[in-house]
DOKE-454957 format. One record per residue: residue number from 1; residue in one letter; z, y, x of N, C-alpha, C in turn. Coordinates in nm, 2 decimals, decimal comma. Example, Ala and Ser with C-alpha at 12.3 -4.5 7.8 and 13.67 -1.06 7.14 Angstrom:
     n   res      n.z      n.y      n.x     ca.z     ca.y     ca.x      c.z      c.y      c.x
     1     A     0,78    -0,57     1,32     0,78    -0,45     1,23     0,78    -0,33     1,32
     2     S     0,71    -0,22     1,28     0,71    -0,11     1,37     0,79     0,00     1,29
This chain:
     n   res      n.z      n.y      n.x     ca.z     ca.y     ca.x      c.z      c.y      c.x
     1     M    -4,74   -19,62     0,49    -4,56   -19,64     0,54    -4,56   -19,46     0,54
     2     V    -4,41   -19,47     0,46    -4,40   -19,34     0,37    -4,27   -19,32     0,49
     3     V    -4,24   -19,19     0,53    -4,14   -19,16     0,67    -4,12   -19,00     0,61
     4     G    -3,96   -18,97     0,61    -3,88   -18,87     0,54    -3,94   -18,81     0,59
     5     S    -3,83   -18,71     0,75    -3,82   -18,59     0,81    -4,01   -18,58     0,92
     6     S    -3,99   -18,51     0,92    -4,10   -18,48     1,06    -4,04   -18,55     1,20
     7     E    -3,89   -18,55     1,18    -3,88   -18,62     1,34    -3,91   -18,71     1,34
     8     E    -3,83   -18,80     1,21    -3,92   -18,97     1,15    -4,10   -18,99     1,18
     9     R    -4,13   -18,90     1,16    -4,32   -18,95     1,18    -4,29   -18,93     1,31
    10     W    -4,26   -18,79     1,39    -4,28   -18,79     1,56    -4,23   -18,96     1,62
    11     E    -4,14   -19,00     1,57    -4,05   -19,10     1,65    -4,18   -19,20     1,58
    12     A    -4,19   -19,19     1,51    -4,31   -19,33     1,48    -4,42   -19,35     1,56
    13     E    -4,49   -19,23     1,50    -4,59   -19,16     1,59    -4,57   -19,23     1,80
    14     L    -4,47   -19,13     1,79    -4,41   -19,21     1,98    -4,39   -19,45     2,01
    15     R    -4,40   -19,42     1,88    -4,39   -19,61     1,88    -4,47   -19,65     1,86
    16     A    -4,57   -19,59     1,78    -4,68   -19,66     1,77    -4,82   -19,65     1,89
    17     L    -4,79   -19,50     1,91    -4,85   -19,45     2,08    -4,80   -19,55     2,21
    18     R    -4,68   -19,52     2,20    -4,60   -19,68     2,32    -4,66   -19,81     2,29
    19     Q    -4,60   -19,88     2,21    -4,69   -19,98     2,15    -4,90   -20,05     2,21
    20     E    -4,93   -19,91     2,22    -5,11   -19,89     2,20    -5,09   -19,89     2,39
    21     L    -4,99   -19,83     2,44    -5,05   -19,81     2,56    -4,98   -19,99     2,61
    22     Q    -4,89   -20,02     2,56    -4,85   -20,12     2,66    -4,96   -20,27     2,62
    23     E    -5,04   -20,28     2,48    -5,10   -20,32     2,53    -5,23   -20,31     2,61
    24     L    -5,32   -20,16     2,59    -5,37   -20,08     2,72    -5,34   -20,17     2,85
    25     R    -5,23   -20,16     2,86    -5,14   -20,18     3,05    -5,20   -20,35     3,06
    26     T    -5,18   -20,43     2,98    -5,18   -20,58     2,90    -5,33   -20,60     2,97
    27     E    -5,40   -20,55     2,89    -5,54   -20,56     2,83    -5,64   -20,48     3,01
    28     Q    -5,59   -20,44     3,13    -5,61   -20,36     3,20    -5,56   -20,48     3,34
    29     R    -5,47   -20,49     3,31    -5,40   -20,59     3,42    -5,52   -20,73     3,43
    30     A    -5,57   -20,80     3,29    -5,62   -20,91     3,30    -5,75   -20,90     3,35
    31     M    -5,81   -20,78     3,31    -5,92   -20,69     3,36    -5,92   -20,74     3,50
    32     A    -5,83   -20,66     3,62    -5,83   -20,62     3,66    -5,81   -20,79     3,78
    33     E    -5,74   -20,92     3,72    -5,70   -21,07     3,74    -5,91   -21,08     3,73
    34     A    -5,98   -21,05     3,64    -6,07   -21,11     3,64    -6,17   -21,02     3,73
    35     I    -6,22   -20,93     3,76    -6,25   -20,83     3,92    -6,23   -20,95     4,02
    36     D    -6,12   -20,94     4,03    -6,07   -21,04     4,18    -6,18   -21,20     4,17
    37     Q    -6,15   -21,25     4,05    -6,22   -21,44     4,04    -6,34   -21,39     4,10
    38     L    -6,39   -21,22     3,97    -6,54   -21,21     4,02    -6,60   -21,18     4,16
    39     V    -6,49   -21,13     4,19    -6,53   -21,09     4,39    -6,51   -21,18     4,46
    40     T    -6,40   -21,28     4,46    -6,37   -21,39     4,50    -6,51   -21,53     4,51
    41     T    -6,61   -21,50     4,38    -6,66   -21,57     4,32    -6,76   -21,54     4,39
    42     F    -6,81   -21,37     4,39    -6,99   -21,35     4,53    -6,93   -21,33     4,64
    43     R    -6,78   -21,30     4,68    -6,75   -21,37     4,82    -6,86   -21,52     4,84
    44     S    -6,77   -21,59     4,81    -6,84   -21,77     4,86    -6,97   -21,79     4,84
    45     L    -7,01   -21,75     4,74    -7,17   -21,73     4,72    -7,25   -21,69     4,80
    46     A    -7,24   -21,58     4,82    -7,26   -21,54     4,94    -7,22   -21,57     5,07
    47     T    -7,16   -21,60     5,13    -7,13   -21,72     5,24    -7,18   -21,81     5,24
    48     H    -7,19   -21,91     5,15    -7,24   -22,00     5,10    -7,41   -22,01     5,13
    49     L    -7,46   -21,88     5,07    -7,62   -21,88     5,09    -7,68   -21,78     5,21
    50     G    -7,56   -21,79     5,31    -7,59   -21,72     5,47    -7,55   -21,56     5,39
    51     I    -7,54   -21,49     5,30    -7,61   -21,35     5,28    -7,49   -21,30     5,38
    52     A    -7,38   -21,34     5,35    -7,27   -21,28     5,44    -7,16   -21,37     5,47
    53     G    -7,12   -21,30     5,59    -7,07   -21,44     5,64    -6,86   -21,37     5,66
    54     E    -6,74   -21,44     5,60    -6,66   -21,42     5,65    -6,58   -21,44     5,77
    55     P    -6,48   -21,40     5,87    -6,48   -21,27     5,86    -6,66   -21,15     5,86
    56     Y    -6,64   -21,09     5,85    -6,78   -21,00     5,84    -6,80   -20,95     6,03
    57     V    -6,94   -21,00     6,10    -6,95   -20,99     6,20    -7,08   -20,92     6,24
    58     G    -7,09   -20,78     6,31    -7,20   -20,74     6,35    -7,30   -20,86     6,33
    59     R    -7,47   -20,80     6,34    -7,56   -20,89     6,34    -7,63   -20,84     6,47
    60     K    -7,68   -20,97     6,57    -7,75   -20,89     6,67    -7,92   -20,87     6,59
    61     S    -7,94   -20,94     6,50    -8,08   -20,84     6,48    -8,12   -20,78     6,28
    62     S    -8,18   -20,72     6,28    -8,15   -20,66     6,21    -8,22   -20,77     6,06
    63     T    -8,22   -20,75     5,93    -8,23   -20,82     5,80    -8,40   -20,83     5,77
    64     R    -8,44   -20,70     5,87    -8,58   -20,73     5,86    -8,64   -20,85     5,94
    65     D    -8,59   -20,86     6,08    -8,67   -20,98     6,14    -8,62   -21,11     6,09
    66     R    -8,55   -21,10     6,02    -8,57   -21,27     5,95    -8,58   -21,29     5,83
    67     D    -8,56   -21,40     5,71    -8,56   -21,41     5,64    -8,44   -21,46     5,54
    68     V    -8,37   -21,36     5,43    -8,25   -21,39     5,43    -8,28   -21,52     5,30
    69     P    -8,20   -21,60     5,28    -8,21   -21,72     5,20    -8,17   -21,65     5,06
    70     G    -8,29   -21,70     4,93    -8,19   -21,63     4,81    -8,33   -21,49     4,78
    71     F    -8,40   -21,44     4,88    -8,45   -21,31     4,88    -8,57   -21,35     4,97
    72     G    -8,69   -21,42     4,87    -8,75   -21,47     4,96    -8,87   -21,40     4,85
């Protein structure tokens, strides 16, 4: 790309940077959604395996006193 004046080059560079920033923001949103899905999945698995409960309730006995499923 051949651009004439210095000002036109700066404007072209700014446009390219804005486009890259928009792409990065789009990717960031997609990553945030994927992480949210992973958290939901891990919570479901932990609840299913009895490792955690929802909502969290304090346990009366320590984890050392009982066998935790999946960690035998």
